[in-house]
C-alpha positions in Angstrom: -26.5 3.6 -58.2 -30.0 2.4 -57.4 -30.6 0.7 -54.1 -31.4 -2.4 -56.3 -28.8 -1.8 -59.0 -26.8 -4.7 -60.2 -25.6 -4.2 -63.7 -23.4 -6.9 -65.2 -22.2 -8.4 -68.5 -25.6 -10.0 -69.1 -27.6 -6.9 -68.4 -27.9 -5.1 -71.8 -29.4 -1.7 -72.3 -30.3 0.3 -75.4 -29.6 3.9 -76.3 -32.2 6.6 -76.6 -33.1 7.2 -80.3 -33.1 11.0 -80.0 -31.9 13.1 -77.1 -31.7 16.8 -76.5 -28.4 18.4 -75.6 -28.9 17.5 -72.0 -29.2 13.8 -72.8 -33.0 13.7 -72.2 -35.7 12.4 -74.5 -38.1 15.4 -74.8 -41.2 13.4 -75.5 -41.4 11.6 -72.1 -41.9 14.6 -69.9 -45.3 15.6 -71.4 -46.4 12.0 -71.2 -45.4 11.9 -67.5 -47.4 15.1 -66.9 -50.4 13.7 -68.8 -50.4 10.5 -66.7 -50.1 12.5 -63.5 -53.0 14.8 -64.4 -55.2 11.9 -65.6 -54.6 10.2 -62.2 -55.8 13.2 -60.2 -58.0 15.4 -62.4 -61.5 13.7 -62.4 -62.2 13.9 -66.2 -64.4 10.8 -65.7 -67.0 13.3 -64.4 -67.5 14.4 -68.1 -69.7 11.2 -68.5 -73.3 12.0 -68.0 -76.4 9.9 -67.8 -78.1 12.0 -70.4 -75.6 11.2 -73.1 -73.5 8.3 -72.0 -76.4 6.3 -70.5 -76.3 3.8 -67.7 -72.9 2.5 -68.7 -71.4 6.0 -68.5 -73.1 6.6 -65.2 -71.8 3.3 -63.7 -68.3 4.0 -65.0 -68.4 7.5 -63.6 -69.5 6.2 -60.2 -66.9 3.4 -60.0 -64.1 5.8 -61.2 -65.2 8.4 -58.7 -64.8 5.9 -55.8 -61.3 4.8 -57.1 -60.4 8.5 -57.6 -61.4 9.5 -54.1 -59.5 6.6 -52.6 -56.5 7.5 -54.7 -56.5 11.1 -53.5 -56.9 10.1 -49.9 -54.3 7.4 -50.2 -51.9 9.8 -51.8 -52.3 12.2 -48.8 -51.9 9.4 -46.3 -48.9 7.8 -47.9 -47.1 11.2 -48.6 -47.7 12.2 -44.9 -46.4 8.9 -43.5 -43.5 8.9 -45.9 -42.5 12.5 -44.8 -42.6 11.5 -41.2 -40.5 8.4 -41.7 -38.0 10.2 -43.9 -37.5 12.7 -41.1 -37.3 10.2 -38.3 -35.5 7.2 -39.8 -32.1 7.3 -41.5 -31.8 6.5 -45.2 -29.5 3.6 -44.5 -32.3 1.7 -42.8 -33.7 0.5 -46.1 -31.1 1.0 -48.8 -28.7 -1.8 -47.9 -31.5 -4.3 -47.5 -33.0 -3.4 -50.9 -29.6 -3.6 -52.5 -28.9 -7.0 -51.0 -32.3 -8.3 -52.2 -31.5 -7.0 -55.7 -28.2 -8.7 -55.8 -29.8 -12.0 -54.8 -32.4 -11.7 -57.5 -29.8 -11.0 -60.2 -27.8 -14.1 -59.2 -30.5 -16.4 -60.7 -30.0 -17.2 -64.4 -32.5 -15.4 -66.7 -34.2 -18.5 -68.0 -34.6 -20.1 -64.6 -35.9 -16.8 -63.1 -38.4 -16.3 -65.9 -39.6 -19.8 -65.6 -39.9 -19.4 -61.8 -42.0 -16.2 -62.2 -44.3 -18.1 -64.6 -44.7 -21.0 -62.1 -45.4 -18.6 -59.3 -48.1 -16.8 -61.4 -49.5 -20.2 -62.3 -49.7 -21.3 -58.6 -51.3 -18.0 -57.5 -53.8 -17.6 -60.4 -54.7 -21.3 -59.9 -55.5 -20.7 -56.3 -57.7 -17.8 -57.3 -59.4 -19.8 -60.0 -60.1 -22.5 -57.4 -60.7 -20.6 -54.2 -62.1 -17.3 -55.4 -63.9 -18.1 -58.6 -64.7 -21.7 -57.7 -63.4 -22.9 -61.1 -66.5 -21.4 -62.7 -66.9 -18.5 -65.2 -67.4 -15.1 -63.8 -69.1 -13.3 -66.7 -71.5 -14.0 -69.6 -68.6 -13.6 -72.0 -66.9 -16.6 -70.5 -70.1 -18.7 -70.4 -70.8 -18.1 -74.1 -67.3 -18.8 -75.2 -67.2 -22.0 -73.1 -70.4 -23.2 -74.8 -68.8 -22.6 -78.2 -65.7 -24.4 -77.1 -67.9 -27.4 -76.2 -69.0 -27.4 -79.8 -65.3 -27.6 -81.0 -64.7 -30.4 -78.5 -67.6 -32.3 -80.1 -66.1 -31.9 -83.5 -68.3 -29.1 -84.9 -67.7 -25.5 -85.7 -71.1 -24.5 -84.3 -73.8 -26.0 -82.0 -76.8 -27.5 -83.7 -79.7 -26.5 -81.5 -82.9 -28.6 -81.3 -86.3 -26.9 -81.8 -87.7 -24.8 -80.3 -84.6 -22.6 -80.5 -85.8 -20.2 -77.8 -85.4 -22.8 -75.2 -81.7 -23.3 -75.9 -80.4 -19.8 -76.8 -78.0 -18.0 -74.5 -76.7 -14.4 -74.5 -73.7 -13.2 -76.5 -74.3 -15.6 -79.3 -75.9 -15.7 -82.7 -77.7 -18.3 -84.8 -75.8 -18.9 -88.1 -76.7 -21.0 -91.1 -74.8 -23.9 -89.6 -76.0 -23.5 -86.0 -75.4 -21.4 -82.9 -72.0 -19.7 -82.4 -70.6 -17.3 -79.8 -69.7 -13.8 -80.9 -66.0 -14.2 -80.3 -62.8 -14.7 -82.5 -61.5 -18.3 -82.8 -58.2 -18.6 -81.0 -59.3 -18.3 -77.3 -62.3 -20.5 -78.0 -59.9 -23.1 -79.4 -57.6 -22.7 -76.3 -60.6 -23.3 -74.0 -61.5 -26.3 -76.1 -58.0 -27.8 -75.6 -58.4 -27.6 -71.8 -62.0 -28.7 -71.9 -61.0 -31.8 -73.8 -58.7 -33.0 -71.0 -61.1 -32.0 -68.3 -59.2 -29.1 -66.9 -61.1 -26.2 -68.3 -60.4 -23.9 -65.3 -56.6 -24.1 -66.0 -56.9 -22.3 -69.4 -56.6 -18.9 -67.7 -53.9 -19.6 -65.2 -51.6 -21.3 -67.8 -52.0 -18.2 -70.1 -51.3 -16.0 -67.1 -48.2 -18.0 -66.3 -46.9 -17.6 -69.9 -47.6 -13.8 -69.8 -45.7 -13.4 -66.5 -42.7 -15.5 -67.5 -42.4 -13.9 -71.0 -42.7 -10.4 -69.4 -40.0 -11.3 -66.9 -37.7 -12.4 -69.7 -38.4 -9.2 -71.7 -37.8 -6.9 -68.7 -34.5 -8.7 -68.1 -33.5 -8.2 -71.7 -34.5 -4.6 -72.0 -34.1 -2.7 -68.8 -30.7 -1.2 -67.9 -30.8 -2.5 -64.3 -31.2 -6.2 -64.0 -32.3 -5.9 -60.4 -35.1 -3.6 -61.4 -36.1 -6.1 -64.1 -36.1 -9.0 -61.6 -38.2 -7.1 -59.1 -40.7 -6.2 -61.8 -41.1 -9.8 -62.9 -41.6 -10.9 -59.3 -44.1 -8.1 -58.5 -46.1 -9.0 -61.6 -46.7 -12.5 -60.3 -48.3 -10.9 -57.2 -50.4 -8.2 -59.0 -54.1 -8.6 -57.7 -55.6 -7.4 -61.0 -53.3 -9.6 -63.1 -54.1 -12.7 -61.0 -57.8 -12.1 -60.5 -58.5 -11.8 -64.2 -55.9 -14.4 -64.9 -57.9 -17.0 -62.9 -60.9 -16.6 -65.2 -61.9 -18.1 -68.5 -61.7 -14.7 -70.3 -59.7 -14.1 -73.4 -57.6 -11.4 -71.8 -54.9 -13.7 -70.3 -54.6 -15.5 -73.6 -54.1 -12.3 -75.5 -51.7 -11.0 -72.8 -49.5 -14.1 -73.2 -49.4 -13.7 -77.0 -48.6 -9.9 -76.7 -45.7 -10.7 -74.3 -44.6 -13.5 -76.7 -44.6 -10.9 -79.6 -42.2 -8.7 -77.6 -39.9 -11.6 -76.8 -39.8 -12.7 -80.4 -39.2 -9.1 -81.6 -36.1 -8.9 -79.2 -34.8 -12.3 -80.4 -35.2 -11.1 -84.0 -32.8 -8.2 -83.2 -30.4 -10.4 -81.4 -30.6 -13.5 -83.6 -31.7 -14.8 -87.0 -34.3 -13.5 -89.4 -36.4 -16.5 -88.8 -37.4 -15.0 -85.4 -39.4 -12.5 -87.4 -41.7 -15.3 -88.5 -42.3 -16.2 -84.9 -43.0 -12.5 -84.2 -45.6 -12.4 -86.9 -47.1 -15.7 -85.6 -47.4 -14.4 -82.1 -48.9 -11.1 -83.2 -51.4 -12.9 -85.5 -52.5 -15.2 -82.8 -53.1 -12.3 -80.5 -55.3 -10.7 -83.2 -57.2 -14.0 -83.4 -57.8 -13.8 -79.6 -58.7 -10.1 -79.3 -58.5 -8.4 -82.7 -58.3 -4.7 -82.0 -56.1 -5.0 -79.0 -53.8 -7.5 -80.6 -53.5 -5.5 -83.8 -52.6 -2.1 -82.1 -50.5 -3.3 -79.2 -48.5 -5.9 -81.1 -47.8 -3.4 -84.0 -46.7 -0.7 -81.5 -44.4 -3.2 -79.7 -42.7 -4.4 -82.9 -42.3 -0.9 -84.2 -40.9 0.4 -80.9 -38.3 -2.5 -80.9 -37.3 -2.4 -84.6 -37.6 1.1 -86.0 -34.6 2.5 -83.9 -32.5 -0.3 -85.5 -33.0 1.3 -88.9 -30.4 4.0 -88.1 -27.6 1.5 -87.6 -28.7 -1.4 -89.7 -30.5 0.2 -92.6 -34.0 0.2 -94.0 -33.4 -3.1 -95.8 -32.9 -4.8 -92.4 -36.3 -3.6 -91.3 -38.0 -4.4 -94.6 -36.8 -8.0 -94.6 -38.0 -8.6 -91.0 -41.3 -6.8 -91.7 -41.8 -9.3 -94.5 -41.1 -12.1 -92.0 -43.8 -10.7 -89.7 -46.3 -10.6 -92.5 -45.5 -14.2 -93.6 -45.7 -15.4 -90.0 -49.0 -13.8 -89.4 -50.7 -14.9 -92.7 -52.0 -18.3 -91.4 -53.7 -16.5 -88.5 -55.1 -13.9 -90.7 -56.5 -16.6 -93.0 -58.0 -18.3 -89.9 -59.7 -15.2 -88.7 -61.1 -14.2 -92.1 -62.3 -17.8 -92.7 -63.9 -17.9 -89.3 -65.7 -14.6 -89.9 -66.8 -15.5 -93.4 -68.1 -19.0 -92.4 -69.9 -17.9 -89.3 -70.8 -14.3 -89.8 -71.2 -14.0 -93.6 -68.2 -11.8 -94.5 -64.4 -12.0 -93.9 -64.3 -8.6 -92.2 -67.5 -9.0 -90.2 -66.9 -9.9 -86.5 -69.5 -11.7 -84.4 -70.2 -8.5 -82.4 -71.5 -6.6 -85.5 -73.3 -9.7 -86.8 -75.3 -9.9 -83.6 -75.6 -6.2 -82.7 -75.3 -4.3 -86.0 -72.8 -1.8 -87.4 -73.1 0.5 -84.4 -71.1 -2.1 -82.4 -68.0 -1.2 -84.4 -65.1 1.0 -83.5 -65.1 4.8 -83.8 -66.8 7.9 -82.3 -70.5 7.4 -82.7 -73.6 6.2 -80.9 -73.4 2.7 -79.6 -76.1 0.1 -80.4 -78.3 1.4 -77.6 -78.1 5.0 -78.4 -75.5 6.1 -75.9 -73.2 8.7 -77.3 -69.4 8.1 -77.7 -67.9 11.3 -78.9 -64.7 13.2 -78.0 -66.1 14.1 -74.6 -67.0 10.5 -73.8 -63.7 9.2 -75.1 -61.8 11.6 -72.8 -64.1 10.7 -69.8 -63.9 6.9 -70.3 -60.1 7.0 -70.9 -59.7 9.1 -67.7 -61.7 6.5 -65.8 -59.5 3.8 -67.2 -56.4 5.5 -65.9 -57.9 6.1 -62.5 -59.1 2.5 -62.2 -55.8 1.1 -63.5 -53.9 3.2 -60.9 -56.2 1.9 -58.1 -56.4 -1.8 -59.1 -53.1 -2.7 -60.8 -51.3 -3.4 -57.5 -53.9 -2.2 -55.0 -51.4 0.5 -53.8 -53.0 3.4 -51.9 -50.8 5.8 -53.9 -52.1 5.4 -57.5 -49.7 3.2 -59.5 -50.0 5.2 -62.7 -49.4 8.5 -60.8 -46.0 7.2 -59.6 -45.1 6.4 -63.2 -46.2 9.9 -64.2 -44.0 11.5 -61.6 -40.9 9.5 -62.7 -41.4 10.3 -66.3 -41.8 13.9 -65.5 -38.5 13.9 -63.7 -36.6 12.1 -66.4 -37.3 8.3 -66.3 -36.3 6.7 -69.6 -34.2 9.7 -70.8 -30.8 8.1 -70.2 -29.5 4.9 -71.8 -26.2 3.2 -72.6 -24.6 2.8 -76.1 -25.3 -0.9 -76.8 -27.3 -1.0 -80.0 -28.0 -4.7 -80.0 -31.5 -4.4 -78.4 -34.4 -1.9 -78.5 -33.8 1.6 -77.4 -34.5 4.0 -74.6 -33.2 1.5 -72.1 -36.3 -0.6 -72.4 -38.5 1.9 -70.5 -39.7 3.4 -73.8 -40.7 -0.1 -75.0 -42.8 -0.8 -72.0 -44.2 2.7 -72.0 -45.3 2.1 -75.6 -46.9 -1.1 -74.6 -48.8 0.5 -71.8 -50.0 3.5 -73.8 -50.9 1.5 -76.8 -53.7 -0.1 -74.9 -55.1 3.2 -73.7 -55.0 4.6 -77.2 -56.7 1.6 -78.7 -59.5 1.6 -76.1 -60.0 5.3 -76.4 -61.7 4.8 -79.8 -64.0 2.0 -78.7 -67.2 2.7 -76.8 -67.0 -0.4 -74.6 -64.9 0.2 -71.4 -65.7 -2.9 -69.3 -64.9 -3.0 -65.7 -64.4 -6.6 -64.3 -62.1 -6.9 -61.2 -60.4 -3.8 -62.7 -60.3 -2.1 -66.1 -60.2 -5.4 -68.0 -59.9 -3.9 -71.4 -56.4 -2.8 -70.3 -55.5 -6.2 -69.0 -53.1 -7.0 -71.9 -51.0 -4.0 -70.9 -51.0 -4.7 -67.2 -47.6 -6.4 -67.3 -46.1 -3.3 -68.9 -47.5 -1.0 -66.2 -46.1 -3.2 -63.4 -42.7 -3.0 -65.0 -43.0 0.8 -65.4 -44.1 1.1 -61.7 -41.0 -0.8 -60.5 -38.7 1.2 -62.9 -40.3 4.5 -61.6 -39.8 3.5 -57.9 -36.2 2.6 -58.4 -35.5 5.7 -60.5 -36.9 8.0 -57.9 -35.0 6.4 -55.1 -31.6 5.9 -56.6 -28.6 7.8 -55.3 -27.8 9.5 -58.6 -31.4 10.1 -59.5 -33.3 13.4 -59.9 -34.2 13.6 -56.2 -31.7 14.3 -53.4 -31.6 14.1 -49.6 -34.9 13.7 -47.8 -36.9 13.9 -51.0 -35.1 10.7 -52.2 -35.7 9.0 -48.9 -39.3 10.0 -48.9 -39.7 8.6 -52.4 -38.3 5.3 -51.1 -40.9 5.3 -48.3 -43.7 6.1 -50.8 -42.8 2.9 -52.7 -42.5 0.8 -49.6 -45.7 2.1 -48.0 -47.4 1.6 -51.3 -46.5 -2.1 -51.3 -47.3 -2.4 -47.6 -50.7 -0.9 -48.3 -51.3 -3.3 -51.2 -50.5 -6.2 -48.9 -53.0 -5.0 -46.4 -55.8 -4.2 -49.0 -55.5 -7.2 -51.2 -57.1 -9.8 -48.9 -60.3 -7.7 -48.6 -60.3 -7.3 -52.4 -60.0 -11.1 -52.9 -62.8 -11.7 -50.4 -65.0 -9.3 -52.3 -64.7 -11.4 -55.4 -65.0 -14.8 -53.7 -68.0 -16.7 -54.9 -70.4 -17.5 -52.1 -71.9 -21.1 -51.7 -75.4 -20.2 -52.7 -74.2 -18.5 -55.9 -72.0 -21.4 -56.7 -75.0 -23.8 -56.4 -77.0 -21.5 -58.7 -74.3 -21.7 -61.4 -73.3 -25.3 -61.0 -74.9 -28.1 -63.0 -77.6 -29.7 -60.9 -77.0 -33.4 -59.9 -78.9 -36.0 -61.8 -82.2 -36.6 -60.0 -82.2 -40.3 -60.7 -80.8 -43.2 -62.7 -82.6 -42.0 -65.9 -81.3 -39.3 -68.3 -82.6 -35.9 -67.1 -84.0 -32.8 -68.8 -83.6 -29.9 -66.5 -85.6 -26.7 -67.1 -83.8 -23.7 -65.6 -86.3 -21.0 -64.6 -84.7 -17.7 -65.6 -86.1 -14.2 -65.7 -89.2 -13.1 -67.7 -86.9 -10.7 -69.6 -84.6 -13.5 -70.7 -87.5 -15.6 -71.8 -88.9 -12.8 -73.9 -85.4 -11.9 -75.3 -84.7 -15.5 -76.5 -88.1 -15.9 -78.0 -87.5 -12.7 -80.0 -84.1 -13.8 -81.0 -85.3 -17.2 -82.2 -87.8 -15.3 -84.3 -85.1 -13.4 -86.1 -84.8 -10.1 -84.2 -81.3 -8.7 -83.8 -79.8 -8.4 -80.3 -79.4 -4.6 -80.3 -83.1 -4.3 -81.2 -84.1 -6.8 -78.5 -82.2 -4.9 -75.8 -83.6 -1.6 -76.9 -87.1 -3.0 -76.8 -86.6 -4.2 -73.3 -85.2 -0.9 -72.1 -87.6 1.4 -74.0 -90.8 -0.4 -73.3 -93.1 -1.9 -70.7 -92.0 -5.6 -70.5 -95.6 -6.8 -71.0 -95.7 -4.9 -74.3 -92.5 -6.6 -75.4 -94.0 -10.0 -74.4 -97.2 -9.3 -76.4 -95.0 -8.4 -79.4 -93.2 -11.7 -79.1 -96.4 -13.5 -78.9 -97.7 -11.7 -82.0 -94.5 -12.4 -84.0 -94.8 -16.1 -83.1 -98.3 -16.1 -84.3 -97.5 -14.2 -87.5 -99.6 -11.2 -86.7 -98.9 -7.6 -85.9 -98.1 -6.4 -82.4 -101.1 -5.2 -80.5 -99.0 -2.3 -79.0 -96.3 -0.7 -81.2 -92.8 -0.9 -79.6 -90.5 2.0 -79.2 -87.3 0.7 -81.0 -85.4 4.0 -81.3 -82.1 3.6 -79.4 -81.3 6.4 -77.0 -79.7 6.7 -73.5 -81.5 5.8 -70.3 -85.1 4.8 -69.8 -88.0 6.9 -71.2 -90.1 8.9 -68.8 -93.3 7.2 -67.8 -91.6 3.8 -67.3 -91.1 2.6 -63.7 -88.9 -0.1 -62.2 -90.7 -2.9 -60.4 -89.1 -5.8 -58.6 -90.5 -9.2 -59.3 -88.1 -10.9 -57.0 -84.7 -10.1 -55.5 -82.3 -9.1 -58.3 -85.1 -9.3 -61.0 -86.2 -5.8 -61.8 -88.4 -4.9 -64.8 -89.7 -1.8 -66.5 -93.4 -1.2 -66.4 -95.8 1.4 -67.7 -98.3 2.1 -64.8 -100.9 3.2 -67.3 -101.1 -0.2 -69.1 -103.2 -3.1 -67.9 -101.4 -6.4 -68.2 -103.3 -9.4 -69.7 -103.4 -12.8 -68.0 -100.4 -14.0 -69.9 -98.2 -11.2 -68.6 -99.5 -11.7 -65.1 -98.7 -15.3 -65.3 -95.1 -14.6 -66.4 -94.6 -12.1 -63.6 -96.0 -14.5 -60.9 -93.7 -17.2 -62.2 -90.7 -15.1 -61.2 -91.7 -14.5 -57.6 -89.0 -16.9 -56.2 -86.2 -15.5 -58.3 -84.4 -16.7 -61.4 -81.7 -19.3 -62.3 -80.4 -18.3 -65.7 -79.4 -20.7 -68.4 -76.0 -19.1 -69.3 -74.0 -20.3 -66.3 -75.3 -23.9 -66.8 -75.5 -24.4 -70.6 -71.7 -24.7 -71.2 -71.4 -27.6 -68.7 -73.4 -29.9 -71.0 -74.3 -30.0 -74.7 -77.7 -29.6 -76.3 -79.1 -33.0 -77.3 -76.2 -34.9 -75.7 -75.4 -36.1 -72.3 -77.2 -37.7 -69.3 -78.2 -34.2 -68.1 -79.6 -31.6 -70.5 -80.3 -28.1 -69.3 -82.8 -26.0 -71.1 -84.5 -22.6 -70.5 -87.9 -22.8 -68.9 -90.1 -21.0 -71.4 -93.5 -21.9 -69.8 -95.6 -25.0 -70.2 -96.3 -24.6 -73.9 -92.8 -24.5 -75.2 -91.6 -26.9 -72.4 -94.0 -29.5 -73.7 -92.3 -29.3 -77.2 -88.9 -29.9 -75.7 -90.1 -32.8 -73.6 -91.7 -34.3 -76.7 -88.3 -34.1 -78.5 -86.6 -35.9 -75.6 -89.1 -38.6 -74.4 -86.3 -40.7 -72.8 -85.2 -37.8 -70.5 -87.0 -37.4 -67.2 -88.0 -33.7 -66.8 -87.1 -31.6 -63.8 -87.6 -27.9 -62.8 -84.5 -26.0 -61.5 -85.9 -23.0 -59.6 -84.6 -20.4 -57.2 -85.2 -21.0 -53.5 -86.5 -17.9 -51.7 -84.9 -19.2 -48.5 -81.5 -18.3 -49.9 -80.2 -21.9 -49.8 -79.6 -22.0 -53.6 -81.9 -23.5 -56.3 -84.1 -26.4 -55.8 -84.5 -29.3 -58.2 -88.2 -30.4 -58.3 -89.9 -33.0 -60.4 -91.3 -31.2 -63.5 -95.0 -31.4 -62.7 -94.5 -30.2 -59.2 -92.3 -27.3 -60.3 -94.7 -26.4 -63.2 -97.6 -26.3 -60.7 -95.6 -24.1 -58.3 -94.4 -21.6 -60.9 -97.0 -21.6 -63.6 -100.1 -22.9 -61.9 -100.4 -26.1 -64.0 -99.5 -27.4 -67.4 -101.7 -25.3 -69.6 -99.8 -23.0 -72.0 -100.3 -19.4 -72.8 -102.2 -19.0 -76.1 -100.1 -17.7 -79.0 -96.7 -18.0 -77.3 -94.3 -19.5 -79.9 -90.5 -19.8 -79.8 -89.6 -19.8 -83.4 -87.7 -22.6 -85.2 
């Protein structure tokens, strides 16, 4: 038995759907080899700046660092494990692990799952409070939070006052009814619920708790060994990647909870009544409404992996009836998503991403909206980077987590199961493996592979990978497993040293993501400067001012970003002025999307963190010189601030500083609000709130506007 084995009457396990004569499932060994090779063969180096652009170069660089750490960590862990296996007896660890496993299995399933969820809630809340400062960590969150504020106010969109350019933020689009974020409805509504009760920062931790508790229940139901299942649930609640993202306002924790809920309902459908298939469809439909592509692929794979093996014993009619229940349960959410898309983005099947960035933002192998190629080579390179990053960041183990799973699958993990046909097959390992691989497969056909505290596009599958890691560790160290003698003891030490290394590395990882006081000041709503209502102009970067002016004048986001990357910034500014005046641009812009930055353009720093592209052969006019000088102290962008208030409502209104001309129009629209200027402080003490006239004089040299600069609307 495993050192943590504790089978009992309440520890069901399912049979393998198809075995070879030796009782092994032949499909898992190649998967194990593929995961092992992906962990150590640096296929991410296929990504090149010439074709994949800056995003590919950044992904390659980050993956290379994780790969090098994984290779070094593997050598160190294997060396130490070999020494410990030779020096220390096997009995040093095995009885203690077995005793710990027995104690875990004594807890009733429901109580244990609830406890895992509460532990994840506590730890992710501590991270949300102490690491992230209860503030969003990405533009995605900021934009979706602003949209949630519209829902709290009773509207589907935000009605922006004129001039539009002063209020616009990234990752949104102006619709016929007002401004909307680019995102599907369900997570936005979830944020609105917590915003309504004044606890917005808890939206992520509560979803993380649900994902952890539901995964713990599923592992208990599906894995042959209950002690393994309990250890997996407990370890998930400590996963740094799971908790760091879980403490944010991102949609990933919400989707992860709904994916885990889909699996729970699918298992209950097998065990219980047909009506559970309705709940299965509802959970899957809700996941699609949170993250459409991930929800669609992962939930479909989970339901199929759970139910298809039942056809052999229960018949095709059993499956068809429950498939009908899934469709019926998911229909309200399908209607919600289609209505949302149609109302906001003009077509039931058009998502906000394509509405704002054009058809090149869609799935598939093609060039992305900025001309970066995403073909077969890039798909392999990015997917390899995902595997390497997941192995490094899932548990922070020095021995890559995915590599350990690959070794166990190669040696036979998941090939043996009991004869109980009341639950999904392959002893549950196959179900969790399908869950984990579905995320990799889904993301391989999408050009965006974002890295945020880990490979965040795989976050919804992180619970499955934690379960697989524990199952792999137990499989390799059990007495009747594929390894014998010192090799088995060595495998045990690899797992123990991996967790010890994770415990040592995690504090430094948390510190790296902790928001510093000056940054927190820059992204926190400034205090009201007096008893009167305040209008605060946040002085962002020149590029953001130009971008929002062009967006307000009707240019699509992909064209705006291409213009900023392919042209001298002053040329783009001149084009914005010309558009506002209704005349042709004095200098034609290069709007052909292609990777990288054209030759001839140079990078110049206007202030710390504010770098622009310039053509040294062009002479800037006074308007451009003024814009550049205004950025000399730095920038305080509107996106982190806008969601904390509402346009045209509240005692404090925050608006983008667009220069004296447009600012005057905003102040005229709000005569009862005292104006202020929120500017970066070059001393590094955070932004400074100055009376408007003083701030305008400091930044712009007075109140006179730049001729011809208009903001649209």
